[in-house]
C-alpha positions in Angstrom: -54.7 87.6 -14.4 -51.2 86.7 -13.3 -51.9 83.1 -14.0 -53.1 84.1 -17.5 -50.0 86.1 -18.1 -47.7 83.2 -17.1 -49.8 80.8 -19.3 -49.1 83.1 -22.3 -45.4 83.2 -21.4 -45.2 79.4 -21.3 -46.9 79.1 -24.6 -44.6 81.7 -26.2 -41.5 80.0 -24.8 -42.7 76.6 -26.1 -43.5 78.1 -29.5 -40.1 79.7 -30.0 -38.4 76.5 -28.8 -40.4 74.5 -31.4 -38.7 76.4 -34.2 -35.3 75.6 -32.8 -36.2 72.0 -32.6 -37.6 72.0 -36.1 -34.5 73.6 -37.5 -32.1 71.1 -35.8 -34.1 68.0 -36.7 -34.6 69.0 -40.3 -31.0 69.9 -41.0 -29.6 66.8 -39.2 -31.9 64.6 -41.3 -30.4 65.9 -44.5 -26.8 65.6 -43.1 -27.2 61.9 -42.6 -27.8 61.4 -46.3 -24.8 63.3 -47.6 -22.9 60.2 -48.7 -26.1 59.1 -50.6 -26.4 62.5 -52.3 -22.8 62.2 -53.4 -23.4 58.8 -54.9 -26.6 59.8 -56.7 -25.0 62.8 -58.3 -21.8 60.9 -59.1 -19.5 63.4 -57.5 -16.0 63.2 -56.3 -15.1 64.5 -52.8 -13.9 67.8 -54.3 -17.1 68.2 -56.4 -19.2 67.4 -53.3 -17.4 70.1 -51.4 -18.1 72.6 -54.2 -21.8 71.6 -54.4 -22.1 72.1 -50.6 -21.0 75.7 -51.3 -24.6 76.3 -52.4 -25.6 76.4 -48.8 -23.4 79.4 -47.7 -24.3 81.2 -50.9 -28.0 80.7 -50.1 -27.3 81.6 -46.5 -25.9 85.0 -47.4 -29.0 85.9 -49.4 -31.3 84.4 -46.7 -29.8 86.3 -43.8 -29.9 89.6 -45.7 -33.4 88.9 -47.0 -34.6 87.8 -43.5 -33.2 90.9 -41.8 -34.9 93.1 -44.4 -38.2 91.3 -44.0 -38.0 91.5 -40.2 -37.8 95.3 -40.4 -40.9 95.3 -42.7 -43.0 92.5 -41.3 -41.6 91.5 -37.9 -39.6 88.5 -36.8 -42.7 86.4 -36.0 -43.7 86.3 -39.7 -40.2 85.7 -40.9 -39.7 82.9 -38.5 -42.9 81.1 -39.6 -42.7 81.5 -43.4 -39.0 80.8 -43.6 -39.6 77.6 -41.6 -42.3 76.6 -44.1 -40.1 77.2 -47.1 -37.2 75.4 -45.4 -39.3 72.3 -44.7 -40.6 72.3 -48.3 -37.1 72.6 -49.7 -35.5 69.9 -47.6 -36.5 67.0 -50.0 -35.2 68.7 -53.1 -31.5 67.5 -52.8 -32.8 64.0 -52.9 -34.2 64.8 -56.4 -30.9 66.2 -57.6 -29.2 63.9 -60.1 -26.3 66.2 -61.0 -23.8 68.7 -59.6 -25.8 71.8 -60.7 -29.2 70.6 -59.5 -27.7 69.5 -56.1 -25.9 72.9 -55.7 -29.1 74.8 -56.5 -31.3 72.8 -54.2 -28.8 73.2 -51.4 -28.7 76.9 -52.1 -32.5 77.1 -51.6 -32.2 75.1 -48.3 -29.4 77.6 -47.2 -31.5 80.6 -48.1 -34.5 79.5 -46.1 -32.3 78.4 -43.2 -30.6 81.8 -43.1 -33.9 83.7 -42.9 -35.1 81.2 -40.2 -32.0 81.7 -38.1 -32.4 85.4 -38.1 -36.1 85.2 -37.2 -35.8 82.6 -34.4 -32.7 84.1 -32.8 -34.4 87.5 -32.6 -37.4 85.7 -31.0 -35.2 84.0 -28.5 -33.2 87.1 -27.5 -36.5 89.1 -27.1 -37.6 86.6 -24.5 -34.1 86.6 -22.9 -34.4 90.3 -21.9 -37.2 89.3 -19.5 -35.2 86.7 -17.7 -31.8 88.5 -17.6 -30.1 85.2 -18.0 -28.4 83.7 -21.0 -31.5 81.8 -21.9 -30.3 81.6 -25.5 -28.5 78.6 -24.2 -31.8 76.9 -23.4 -33.2 77.5 -26.8 -30.0 76.3 -28.5 -30.3 73.3 -26.2 -33.7 72.6 -27.8 -32.0 72.9 -31.2 -29.6 70.3 -30.0 -32.6 68.0 -29.1 -33.5 68.1 -32.8 -30.1 67.4 -34.2 -29.4 64.0 -32.5 -33.0 63.0 -33.1 -32.7 63.9 -36.8 -29.2 62.4 -37.1 -30.1 59.3 -35.2 -33.2 58.6 -37.3 -31.2 59.4 -40.4 -28.5 56.9 -39.5 -31.2 54.3 -38.8 -32.8 55.0 -42.2 -29.5 54.6 -44.0 -28.7 51.4 -42.1 -32.1 49.9 -43.0 -31.7 50.8 -46.6 -34.8 53.1 -46.7 -34.8 55.5 -49.6 -33.8 59.1 -48.9 -36.7 60.8 -50.6 -39.7 59.5 -48.5 -37.7 60.1 -45.4 -37.0 63.8 -46.2 -40.6 64.3 -47.3 -41.9 63.1 -44.0 -39.4 65.2 -42.1 -40.5 68.3 -44.1 -44.2 67.6 -43.5 -43.7 67.2 -39.7 -41.8 70.5 -39.7 -44.6 72.4 -41.5 -47.2 71.0 -39.0 -45.0 72.1 -36.1 -44.7 75.6 -37.6 -48.4 76.0 -38.1 -49.1 75.0 -34.5 -46.5 77.3 -33.0 -47.2 80.4 -35.1 -50.0 82.0 -33.1 -47.8 82.1 -29.9 -44.7 83.8 -31.3 -43.5 87.2 -29.9 -44.8 90.0 -32.1 -41.7 92.1 -32.2 -41.3 94.7 -35.0 -37.9 96.2 -35.8 -37.2 99.8 -36.5 -35.7 100.5 -39.9 -31.9 100.5 -39.6 -29.0 99.2 -41.7 -29.2 95.4 -41.8 -25.9 94.9 -40.1 -24.5 96.6 -37.0 -21.2 98.4 -37.4 -18.2 96.1 -36.8 -17.1 97.6 -33.5 -14.3 95.7 -31.7 -16.5 93.7 -29.3 -18.9 92.8 -32.0 -16.1 91.9 -34.4 -14.7 89.6 -31.7 -18.1 87.9 -31.2 -18.4 87.5 -34.9 -15.0 85.8 -35.1 -15.8 83.5 -32.2 -19.2 82.6 -33.8 -17.5 81.9 -37.1 -14.9 79.6 -35.6 -17.5 77.7 -33.5 -20.0 77.0 -36.3 -17.2 76.4 -38.9 -16.2 73.5 -36.7 -19.8 72.4 -36.2 -20.4 72.5 -39.9 -17.3 70.4 -40.5 -18.5 67.7 -38.2 -22.0 67.8 -39.6 -21.0 67.5 -43.3 -17.8 65.4 -43.1 -17.9 63.2 -40.0 -19.9 60.5 -41.8 -17.4 60.3 -44.7 -14.5 60.5 -42.2 -15.8 57.5 -40.3 -16.8 55.7 -43.4 -13.1 55.8 -44.5 -12.2 54.0 -41.3 -14.8 51.3 -41.0 -17.1 49.1 -43.1 -19.9 49.2 -40.6 -22.7 51.3 -42.1 -24.5 51.5 -38.7 -21.6 53.6 -37.3 -21.3 56.1 -40.1 -23.8 58.6 -38.6 -22.7 58.1 -35.0 -20.1 60.9 -35.2 -22.5 63.7 -35.7 -25.1 62.0 -33.4 -22.6 61.9 -30.5 -21.5 65.5 -31.3 -25.2 66.6 -31.1 -26.0 64.7 -27.9 -23.0 66.2 -26.1 -23.9 69.6 -27.5 -27.4 69.2 -25.9 -25.9 68.2 -22.5 -23.4 71.0 -22.7 -26.0 73.7 -23.4 -28.3 72.5 -20.7 -25.4 72.5 -18.2 -24.3 75.9 -19.5 -27.8 77.4 -18.9 -27.8 76.1 -15.3 -24.3 77.6 -14.7 -24.9 80.9 -16.5 -26.2 82.6 -13.3 -23.2 81.3 -11.3 -20.2 81.3 -13.6 -19.1 84.1 -15.9 -19.4 83.5 -19.6 -15.7 84.0 -20.3 -14.9 81.0 -18.1 -17.6 78.9 -19.7 -16.4 79.8 -23.2 -12.7 79.3 -22.6 -13.1 76.0 -20.8 -15.4 74.8 -23.6 -12.7 75.8 -26.1 -10.1 73.7 -24.3 -12.4 70.7 -24.2 -13.2 71.0 -27.9 -9.5 71.2 -28.7 -8.8 67.9 -26.9 -11.6 66.4 -28.9 -10.2 67.7 -32.2 -6.8 66.2 -31.4 -8.5 62.8 -31.0 -10.2 63.2 -34.3 -7.2 64.4 -36.3 -4.7 61.9 -34.8 -6.9 58.8 -34.6 -5.9 55.4 -33.5 -9.2 53.6 -33.6 -12.8 54.5 -34.7 -13.8 54.6 -31.0 -11.3 57.3 -30.3 -12.5 59.4 -33.2 -16.1 59.0 -32.0 -15.0 60.1 -28.5 -13.3 63.1 -30.1 -16.5 64.2 -31.9 -18.3 63.9 -28.6 -15.8 66.1 -26.8 -16.0 68.7 -29.6 -19.8 68.8 -29.2 -19.5 69.3 -25.5 -16.8 72.0 -25.7 -18.5 74.0 -28.5 -22.0 73.7 -27.1 -22.2 77.1 -25.4 -20.1 79.3 -27.6 -22.6 80.5 -30.3 -25.6 81.0 -27.9 -23.4 83.0 -25.6 -22.2 85.1 -28.5 -25.8 85.8 -29.5 -26.6 86.9 -26.0 -23.6 89.1 -25.7 -24.3 90.7 -29.0 -27.7 92.0 -27.7 -26.1 93.7 -24.7 -23.1 95.2 -26.6 -25.3 96.6 -29.4 -26.0 100.0 -27.8 -29.7 99.8 -28.6 -29.3 98.1 -32.0 -29.9 94.5 -30.9 -31.6 93.2 -34.1 -28.7 94.4 -36.3 -26.1 93.0 -33.8 -27.9 89.6 -33.5 -28.1 89.5 -37.3 -24.4 90.3 -37.6 -23.3 87.5 -35.2 -25.8 85.2 -36.9 -24.3 86.0 -40.3 -20.7 85.4 -39.1 -21.6 82.2 -37.3 -23.6 80.6 -40.1 -21.2 81.8 -42.7 -18.7 79.6 -40.9 -21.1 76.7 -40.6 -21.8 76.6 -44.3 -18.4 77.8 -45.7 -16.4 75.4 -43.6 -17.5 72.1 -45.3 -16.6 73.3 -48.9 -13.2 74.5 -47.8 -12.5 71.2 -46.0 -13.6 69.5 -49.2 -11.1 71.3 -51.2 -8.3 70.5 -48.7 -9.5 66.8 -48.7 -9.2 66.8 -52.5 -5.7 68.3 -52.5 -4.3 66.5 -49.4 -6.6 64.4 -47.3 -9.8 64.6 -45.4 -7.8 64.3 -42.2 -5.8 67.4 -43.1 -9.1 69.2 -43.8 -10.4 68.3 -40.3 -7.1 69.6 -38.8 -8.2 73.1 -39.7 -10.9 72.9 -37.0 -8.2 72.6 -34.4 -6.8 76.0 -35.4 -10.2 77.7 -35.3 -10.8 76.3 -31.8 -7.7 78.0 -30.7 -9.2 81.3 -31.9 -12.2 80.6 -29.6 -10.0 80.1 -26.6 -8.1 83.4 -27.3 -11.2 85.5 -27.8 -13.4 84.0 -25.1 -13.3 87.2 -23.1 -15.7 88.8 -25.7 -18.5 86.6 -24.3 -18.5 88.3 -20.9 -21.7 90.4 -21.5 -23.8 87.3 -22.2 -27.1 87.4 -20.2 -26.5 91.1 -19.5 -23.8 90.5 -17.0 -20.3 91.9 -16.9 -18.7 90.8 -13.6 -15.3 91.9 -12.4 -14.1 88.4 -13.0 -15.0 88.8 -16.6 -13.2 92.0 -16.9 -10.1 90.5 -15.5 -10.2 87.6 -17.9 
């Protein structure tokens, strides 16, 4: 009987992890083709930034809709169906020949992604309660397995001159198959009807600010690192390496953070990560050679790796019994930054330069360092060292 129980637990863990991997791989596959999308639609840098605004607009609707549906149908169904819609929508930007169609297709991608983020993060924190460790780091590490894989394959596709559409169709089809196989093993967790967002108490507001800053920076690297590197080198094979390195180091950082989560308090992990990310941002903003910029993106990935998962974990334990709403709030803040950052950087790039836009990430990383003490409850722990931080 005990063996059967552990077998079910393993299948559930793998199933939830599959949706994180699916999410990361699918999004990174699209990111690798942003320069191609810009060329096909005939957009300037500023117009591209405005078109990318479709993602945060869709995200806002998706997070709200996802939270509402979770209360009605449960996070397991929201996770599955939003993943299916997400994978079906991912090829649509490749079919967008104009500014309007590109913005609308990206809005649909953002909507499905927002609902998926709510569902899968609720699934992961439900499993975390059983382990009493910040296992959200482990699931986000799986997400980080998908991002370098998607980014790396995308970079190879671009370098080989393969058309964007068949690539994204295959990516979407693989994602749908993964979702279908994982669906039967998800946690059946229904949510009591409450307001969709938890009240912005001070700890939750701080966690929201940290999440916004961390994913704002991650979104900037995801959407602009390719063009940033392209402006410095004629080698097409290196264009996608910035985000690929960011993602690989993010994976290693989350794996290491999970191993340290039972030994080191979350405040120390978060503050140290912020300082590492700040060093990376300096290398990116004040570049000498392309290799230094690539090293900077790698350091940013390592430093930011644990911030958002720790914020999700801390939200559950500071929610006073309203975990779904708290997780939804932090998810909203974080992914608002992820999708709102790139358009804002695009506007700055149009008015000043892309380097000036990337400099904004350094300021937001400072916010993470200053508010790192809000992460102290991650994994259900609040040590005296954390309180003193």
